[in-house]
N, C-alpha and C positions, 0 to 999 in steps of 0.2 A: 504494500500500500504506500502511495507517495508521501503521505503525511509522516510516516515512520521511517526508521532506518538511521544508521549512524549512531554515534555515541559522543559523550563529553566525559572524558576520563579525568578523575581526580587522584593525584598522587601527591605525596609529601616528601620533603627532603629528609635526610637521615635524622636531623635534629628536630624535625617537625615544625620549623618556623617558616618555611617557604612552601606554598601550595602551587602545584603545576596543573593547570587545566589544559587538556589536550583535545582539540577537535579531531574527530576520527570518522572519516567517511570517504574512503577511496582516494584516488590520485588527485582529484580536484577539490576534495573536501566540500561537497555540496551540502549546504545547511538545510536540513529538513525542519518541519515544524516541531517534531519531537526534540530535536537538538536545541532549538530555541528555548523550549521549556526547560530542558536540562541545564542550560546555562544559568537560568534564574535559580533552579534548585541547588546547583553546586555552589553558587555564591551564598545562598542562604546557609548552607552547611559550613562554608568557610567563615562567614561572619559569626557563626555560633561557636567557633573553635578559638578560644582565647590564646592558644599557643601559636597560631598562624599570624605572621606579621606582614608578609609580602605575598602577592599572587602573581604568577606568570601565566599568560595565555599564549598557546602555541598550537601547531597543527602537526599531525604525523603524515600528512599527504605530501605529494610533490609540490603542491601550492598551499598557501595558507588557507584560502578558500576562493572559489570562483563565484561565490554568491549563494543565494537561496534557491531552493527547489520550487520554482515558480508554479510548475504544474501541480505540485502538492499543495501549495498555498490556495489554489483555486478550489480545493476540496474543504477548506477550513470554514466552519460555521461563521457567518458574519459577526456574530457577537464575540467570538474568540479573537477577532482582530482588535478588540480593545486592548489586548496584551501585546500588540505588534511592536510598539515602541517601548515596552516595559521589560520584556524578558532578556533580550540581547544587550540592553544597556544597563544590566545589573552591575557591571564594573563601576559605573558612575555613582551608584548608590552604596557601594561597599565601604565599610569602615577601614579597609586595608588598602594600601597603595597597590596599584595593578600595573604590571609591565606587559606589553605585547611584543612578542618575537615574531617578525613577519618575514617570510621567505617565499617569493613567487607572487602569484596573483593575490590581490586583496581587494575583492570587488563586492559591490552591493552590501548585503547585510554584514559581510566580514569587515568592510571598511567602517560601517556604522558602529560595529562592536569595538574595533580598536580605537576609534575616535573617542569612545567613552572611557578608555583606559587613561591612566595618568602619564605613562611614558611609553614611547614606541621606538623600537630598534628594528632595523631591517637589513637586507642584503642588497647589493647593487642590481640584482636581477628583478627585484620586487617592482610591482606596478600597482597603482591605486586608481580606483574608478567607482563611480556610482552610475552604472549603465542602465538603470531602470527606464530611462527615456527611450531606449531602443524598443521597449515594449509598450510605450505610451503611458508609463507610470512615473510617479514621483516617489523618491525614497521615503519610507514611512516610519523609520525608527530613529529619527533625530539627526540623521547624517547631514541634512541640509543646513541645520542651524549650527552644528558643531564645526563643519567644514568652513562655513563663512566666518566663524569667529577666529579660526586659525589662519586662513589665507586671505581673508577679505571678501566682501560681498560680491564684487564684480568678478573676481577670479572664480569664486564658488559657483556663481550663476553660469559662467561660461562652461565649466567642466560638467555641471549637472545637466544643463540644457542641451549640450552637445554630446554627452556621454564620452567625453575625451579622457584618455588615460593620463595619469600623472606618473612620470618616470621617477625612479628612486632618487636620483640626484636632485631633481626639482623638488621632490617631497622634503629632502633634507634642507634645501635652501629656503623653502617656505615655512619650515618648522613643523611639518606634519610628523616627521620622525626626528629623533634626537641624534642618532648615530647610524652609520652604515658600516657593516662588517663584511669581509671578503666572501664568505660562504656560510652555509648553514652551521657547520661545526664551529666556526669562529663566532657566529652570531649567538649560538646557544651557550658557548663558553663565556662570552661577554655578559649575557643576560644572567647566567648563574652567578658570576662574580658580582654584578650589580645587585642582585637580589640578596646575596649574602651580606653585602655591605649595608644595605638598607635594613636588613633584619637585625643587624648588630647595633643600630642606633638605639639610644635609650634616652627618653621614651621613644617607641617606634613612631615613625612619621605617619600617623593614621588619625582617625577620629576627627576632632575639631580642627587640628592643624591642617590635615589634608583637605577638609571641606572648605576651610578658610581660603587656602591658596587657590583652590579650584574656582570658588565663587568670585574671588577677587579678579580673576583673569577672564571670566566669562559673563559677568553681569554688569550692567551699567550702574554707576553710582547715583544716588539720589541727591540732588543739590541741597546744600544745607539751608538755602533760602526757602525751600518748600516746607521745611519743618519749623523754622523760627517764627516767632510771633503768634503762634496758635494758642488761644486760651484753653486751659484745661477744663474739661467737662467733669463735673462732680455730681454724685448722687445724693450728697448730704453735706451739711456744714461740717467743718472740722470739729473734732471732739473737744478741742480746747476753746470752743465758743463760750462766751460768758453765760449762755443759756444752758450749758452742760453742768451737771452736778455729779458728785461722787456717789455711786449707788452702793458699793460695798468695797471693802478693802481688797477683795480678791478679784474684782471686775474692773475693766477699763471704764473710761468716762462714758456717760450716757446722757442724752437730752432729758431734762426734767419733764415728768409727765404733765405737769400743769403749765409748762412754759408755752409761749407763743410758738407755733410751728415755724421752723426755719424758713427764711425767705430765699427764693432762688437768686443766685448770684447773677449779675447782669454786666454786660459790657455794651456801651452805647445803647442802652435800653433794651437789649436783646437777652432773653432768658437763656442761661446755659445749663439749667438743671431740668432734666426731663422726667426723672422719677418723682413719684409722690413723696412727701416728707416722711422720714423714718428716723428712729433712734439707732445708734450704733454702739455695740459693746464688744469687747475683746477679752473674754474670760481667760484665766490662766490654767484652769483645770476643768475636768469633765463634769464635776458636780455643779460648778457655776454655770456651765453651758446648759445643763438640764434645768437649773433654776430659771435661767433667762427664757427658756422655751416653755416653761410651765403654764403660761397663760394661753398657749395655743396661737398667739398672734405674732410669733417670731419666725425668722427664716435663717437657716444655717448658711453661712458664707465660708467657702473654703478656697476655691480658685476663682469663682465668679464668672467663668466663661459662658455658662448657661444662664445664671441668675441675673447678671447685670443687664443683658439685653431684654430680659423679661421685665425688669424694673423700668428700663428706659422706655419701653412701649406701654408701661402702666398696665401690663397684663397681670402683674402681681403687685399688691400694696401691703406688704408686711409692716407692722408697727415698729418692729425692731429687727435689725440685722445682727446676727450673732456670729462674729468672726471666730472660727475655731483654730486658726493657724498658730495661736500661742499655746495650745494644749500639747505638751510634749508627747503624751501618749499617742496622739493621733499621727505623729510623724514616724511611727515604727514601721520598719520595712525589712523583710528578710525571711529566711526559711524558718518554718515552724513545724510542729509535729504533724499538722494536717496539710502542709503544703507551703505555698508562698503567701505570706501575710502582708497585706498592703494597707497601711493606715489611712484614715480618711483625709489627711492633709498631704499625702504623698503625691507629687506631681506626675502626670503621665509621662513627661519627658524623662524623669528620673528612672521610671520603670523601663522605658523604651531603650535606654542606653546602659542599663545595668547588666552585670554578668548574671545576677540572680534570676533575672527574667528568662534566661535561656532554659531554665527548668520547666517553663510553661510555654512551649513553642507557639501555641495559638495566640498568646498575647503579643509575641514578637511579630507574628504575621499581620495582626490587626492594627496595632498602634500606629504604624505609619499612615494609615488611612483616616485616622481621627483628626479632623480639622487640618490645621497647618502647624508647622513646627512652633511658631510663636504662641499659638493657642495651647499646644501641649506643654509648653514651658510654664504655663500658669494653671491650666485645668488639672483636676485631680481624677484619679481612677474611680474612687468612690463617689465623687460628685457626678460623674457621668452615669453611674449606676442609679444614684438617687434621683437624677433628673428623669430617667426612664423614657427618653425619646424613642419612639418605635423604630426610627431609622438609624439609631446610633449603633456603633460597632461593639462597644464593650459589654453592654447587656447581652448581646447575642453570644459573645465569647463566654461570659459567665454561665449562661444557661447550657451551652454546649459541653463545657468541661465539668459542670456540676459544682460551681463555686458556692461557698458558704459566706453569708453576709451577717456580720455581728452588729446588732442594734442595741442601743441603750435608751431607756425611757424611765418614766416614773415608777414602773413596776420592776425595774432591774434590767439585767441584760438577757438577751435571747439571740439565738442564731437561726437564720432562715436560709433555706436552700434557694438558689437563684430562681428556680422555676416557680416557686411560690411567692417570691419577693415581688415580681412584676405582675400587676393585676389589671392593667389597662394602659391606655395612652397617657403618658406623663403621670402615672399613678402607681404607687407601690404600697406595700403592706406597712410602711412606716407612717406613724401618725404625726401630726404637727408638733407633738411634745417629745418626739423621739429624735435621735441623732444616730447616723451610721458611724460606727466606730472603726470598722475595718472590713476588708474582704479577703477571703482566703481561697486561693486557686490551687487545686491539686496539681502536683508535679507529674510530668510525663514519665512513663516507664518504657523500657525496651519493648518493641512490638506495637507501639502506638504511633500513629501518623495523623497529621492534621492538614486541613486546607482552609483557605479563606479568600474570598473575592467579593467585590461589589462593583456595581455600575452606577456612576454618578455623572451629572452633566459636566462637572469640573472636579479635579482633585481637591479634596477638602470639603466639598458639598456633602449634604446628607445623601445617602444611597437611594436610588430608585428601587433597587433590589440588591440584596446581598445574602451571603451564606457563609456559615462557619461549620466545618465538618471535623469529625474525629472517628478514626477507624483503629481497631485493635485486632492483631492477628496472633495466632498461637505459634509455637516453635516450628510447626510444619507449614506455616504460611496460611492456614485456614482462618477465615474471618470469624472472630468470636463476638465482636461488638461493633456497631456502626451507628452513628447518630449525627444529626445536623440541626442547626438552628437558622431559620431565615429571619431577616430584618428588612424593614422598609416595605413589608408586604402585608402587615396586619397591625392591630393596635398594641401589640406587645411582641417580644421575641417568640417566634413560632418554632417550638421544639418537636422533633419526631425521632423515634427509634427506627432505623432503616437497615438493621442487620440482615434481614432476609433478602432485601433488595440488592445489597452489595455482595452478599455471599453467592447469590445466583449469577452475578456477572463477573465474579472474581477470576475465573479461569478463562475468560474470553480473550481473544487476540487483541481486541480493542475494547477495554473495559469501559471507557467513557461512552463510546457509541452504544454499547450494550445497556448502559444505565439510563440512557436518555428517555426511553419509553416510560419507565417507572418514575423518573424524575418529573416528566410532564404530568403524569397522573397526580403526583404529590403536589405539584404547583397548582393544579386545579382545586385541590383540597385546601391548601394553606393560604394562598393569595386571595385575600378578601378585601383588600383596601380599594377604595373607590378611585376611579381615574381622575386625573387633573391635567393641567396644561403641560406637564412634563411627560405624561405617559398614561395610557389607558390601563385598565385592569388586565386586559388580554396581553398588552405589551409587557407588563410586569411579570405575568405568568410565564411568558416566553423567556424573559431574562432569567428568572429564578430557575426554571427547568434546566437551561443550559449551564448556568453556574453550578447548580447542585450536582449535575452529572460530572462536570469537570473537576470540581473540588473533592468529591467523593473518590474519584479515580486517583487524584493526587494523594489524598490521604492514605489510600490503600498502598500506593507505590512507596510512599514514605514509611508506612508502617512496616512493610517487608524489608526495606532498607535498614530501618532501625533494629529490627529483629536480627538481621544478618550481622550488623556491626556490634550488637550487644549494648548499644547506648541509645538514649532517646534522641 
């Protein structure tokens, strides 16, 4: 079948600090759709391995790659093309520096892949091109933008629109490659030496440092003048206002109940405050938080990324905002007897970047889809759960893995399963006098595999439809458990056990294709949200069915790989 074939091999150096990804598919290394997906999977595995510091991408064919299997791509479901620019550009999102070793042809999807790498080395016989125009197509995996940043817009347009090849020396002069080496042996020796050198750096040149240098060279700066002189919009008066009084020795300042409501700040007669008036307190311990919430007219503030817009639109009018970020207990984060415990004040970005989160792979798959990086730097995991937006990612993850949510209230503490925690749109089992203390996600074990995908109009938007999957296999590879949770398709995360469905398709040559019929029936059952301007109910059912089949197949493949390797 044209969609399948080829492989992406992952090997490690003797000391485990350098990962070698090898594209393998014959003399010309034609990239199939299966290989594109494997690139993303391999990089996910690499990023989860804290010992790996540098990645090398190469090919075992006579040429690096002559491009993609166009005939095979024509068989791809149109919805799957949403991954077109995502899978092969995984090097750009990796937390590790990536070196591309190029010998021979580097065309089409191959060039788009190496352009997303950090450093490119080649041989004099190498040639570079985006020849899609010969087929009446435009490169679709980010190559047009990355090439124009490297060599300039005019040159990029010329080579893209005329499908003209760039010879190795010209690529060196224009900065597409950093060095040329005489032949493949010399190239691989130089790459190995460079990778070893970079792996020895302390700390390794990865993470924030790598992202900073990449963005600095590829993004336009925002003029300072566009930021200066902007008045700050506030939702309440400062707590040092004369109208504020000390409520208790253990609580922060709060507006006096009998005082005149705070007036909106103005500049040139224009109001800058959109929220209704409220009092603000910042207790130092959990008992004080519960005291402040005891009247039922307070609202917990942790990250504020969901609450503040609600206040600004006056969809919510709490009498008091109770800021819980000063409560030390709520910042707890780490492994516990029941799994990975995440306190109510722990930021999403903290979890996304932490080594501890690798024990819960589904969290790592889902968090990059939650809003934007800036929002995740303020928003909290428990805040997203408590907000209970039907289209949010983290509630679906919690339901899929069977997370436990600890809640404190007037009657003491209690623990709720995620599937009983969500009771409707923006509605949970938490009362106005309760506060979420922490969420506990079970850690993965060998033989478990996960999948996550969503379709949104733009990255960071709430999903039109999405799915989280988990599959468990026994030592002989048989499916023992499979489950999924849909989001964006109902008034709450839609959980289903699908063990029989996955087990029946597990031995098929194309598991995803075999699953599509059952997934379509499941979509007809689960998707009950009404249509809107972004998509009808039927459209969402179509999205969910395709995503469910794809991610269940991925979960099965990863579960078998996990079982074979003996690690999650």
